Phi, psi and omega in degrees: 000142180252133176261127189239138175241137174247124185275127168217096183217168179296132184274159159266099191283126178051044181218083187303316180297316178292326179296317179298321177296317177297319179296320179299317178299318181293314180298318183295318178295320177299316180293319180297335179264010173082017180285148177246339182225134179223135184241133177257163179292169179302137177047050181297328175251118355271356177136159180286135184285068182303332188291349181307319181258013184264335187215186177296144177309324183291334177283309181291337182298330178299327182286342180297332174296318178292321179299314180299312180298333182255007175274173187238154174263144176235113355284165180180175186305316183291323177292324177295318178294316178299320179297318176301315179299309183303315178295319179300315183269000176053055180241156162263126188238134174245116181215134178267144180225155164271123185257138173247150183293133178303134178084353180284154176235150180275130175271123182247000000 
């Protein structure tokens, strides 16, 4: 029998470093409870840009710079850290991310 965990928790929104710390805590709790597979919500890193439909485009557009700065490169440092955590806790993890092109820069 496989024990599975589905994550639904308060995010650290657009804060990659804080999000990785939160993920570590979640993985540790899942492993402590005997889970072998854990699934996170869509675009958990850095979070889904829900603001797109909430206001005028000129208002929401400012947040895309923060979204970009907190998105991940594959491969890259955040994915390396996430991989270390997954190996440490011996879990299979399904997690969605906003990915940025390696070497790309945000124009501010």
